[in-house]
C-alpha positions in Angstrom: 8.0 -92.5 -25.3 6.1 -89.3 -25.0 8.4 -86.2 -24.8 7.0 -83.5 -22.6 7.4 -80.0 -24.0 8.3 -78.1 -20.8 8.6 -74.6 -19.5 10.7 -73.9 -16.4 9.8 -70.9 -14.3 11.7 -69.6 -11.3 12.8 -66.1 -10.3 16.0 -67.4 -8.7 18.7 -67.8 -11.4 20.5 -70.6 -9.6 17.3 -72.6 -9.0 16.3 -72.1 -12.7 19.7 -73.3 -13.8 19.8 -76.3 -11.5 16.3 -77.5 -12.4 17.0 -77.0 -16.1 20.2 -79.0 -15.9 18.4 -81.9 -14.2 15.6 -81.8 -16.7 18.1 -81.7 -19.7 19.4 -85.1 -18.6 15.9 -86.7 -18.8 15.0 -88.0 -22.3 11.3 -87.6 -21.6 11.7 -83.8 -21.3 12.3 -81.1 -23.9 12.7 -77.6 -22.4 11.0 -75.2 -24.7 11.4 -72.0 -22.5 13.0 -70.8 -19.3 11.2 -67.9 -17.6 12.1 -65.8 -14.7 8.6 -64.5 -13.8 4.9 -65.2 -14.2 4.4 -62.7 -17.1 7.1 -64.4 -19.2 5.7 -67.8 -18.3 2.2 -66.8 -19.6 3.6 -65.4 -22.8 5.7 -68.5 -23.4 2.8 -70.8 -22.7 0.5 -68.9 -25.0 2.8 -69.2 -28.0 4.6 -72.5 -27.3 1.7 -74.7 -25.9 3.7 -76.7 -23.4 2.7 -80.1 -22.0 4.2 -79.4 -18.6 5.2 -76.3 -16.6 7.5 -76.3 -13.6 6.5 -73.4 -11.4 8.1 -71.7 -8.4 5.4 -70.3 -6.1 6.9 -67.2 -4.6 7.8 -64.8 -7.4 7.6 -61.1 -7.7 4.6 -59.7 -9.6 2.7 -62.9 -10.0 2.7 -66.1 -7.9 3.0 -69.6 -9.3 -0.7 -70.1 -8.4 -1.7 -67.0 -10.3 0.2 -68.3 -13.3 -1.4 -71.7 -13.1 -4.9 -70.1 -12.9 -4.2 -67.8 -15.9 -2.8 -70.4 -18.2 -5.1 -70.3 -21.3 -5.0 -72.9 -24.0 -7.1 -75.5 -25.7 -5.2 -78.0 -23.5 -4.0 -76.6 -20.2 -0.5 -77.9 -19.4 0.3 -80.1 -16.4 1.8 -78.2 -13.5 4.6 -79.3 -11.2 5.4 -76.8 -8.4 9.0 -76.6 -7.3 9.3 -74.4 -4.2 10.9 -73.9 -0.8 7.5 -73.5 0.9 5.7 -76.7 2.1 2.5 -74.8 3.3 1.1 -74.5 -0.2 1.0 -78.2 -1.0 -2.7 -78.7 -0.4 -3.5 -75.7 -2.5 -1.4 -77.1 -5.3 -3.3 -80.4 -5.4 -6.6 -78.6 -5.3 -5.8 -77.1 -8.7 -4.8 -80.5 -9.9 -1.0 -80.1 -9.9 0.8 -83.3 -11.0 3.4 -82.9 -8.2 4.9 -80.6 -5.6 8.7 -80.7 -5.1 10.4 -79.0 -2.2 13.7 -77.2 -2.5 16.6 -78.0 -2.3 15.9 -79.8 -5.5 17.1 -83.4 -5.9 17.4 -85.1 -9.3 15.8 -88.3 -8.1 12.8 -86.5 -6.8 12.4 -84.6 -10.1 12.6 -87.9 -12.0 9.7 -89.2 -10.0 7.7 -86.1 -10.8 8.5 -86.5 -14.6 7.4 -90.2 -14.4 4.1 -89.1 -12.8 3.6 -86.4 -15.5 4.4 -88.9 -18.3 1.8 -91.4 -17.0 -0.8 -88.6 -16.8 0.0 -87.6 -20.3 -0.6 -91.1 -21.6 -4.0 -91.1 -19.8 -5.2 -87.8 -21.1 
């Protein structure tokens, strides 16, 4: 089984904690960083080289889309957006997001997203 090195990014502490707790229960995921804004996410991605990044969209300073577009590495990580806003779904898939999860977060839905990311990791 491929273990996905994952960064979780959300400016809301409760959402960050909830998503992290769900992911910690999934054997295919290793959380390598938790970030509360886009700047922290870019710094963590540059040094830790994640396979997967869970991104909120509406964050102060830098949106999740700006983070996704600024991720720089030899192998750009897969992106799963986790947000309360459904109007950005088309934009997310235009930048090749693996999935788009609406809040409130549900463990079963996150599991589906992880399975989708795991399949894509095997293909790449």
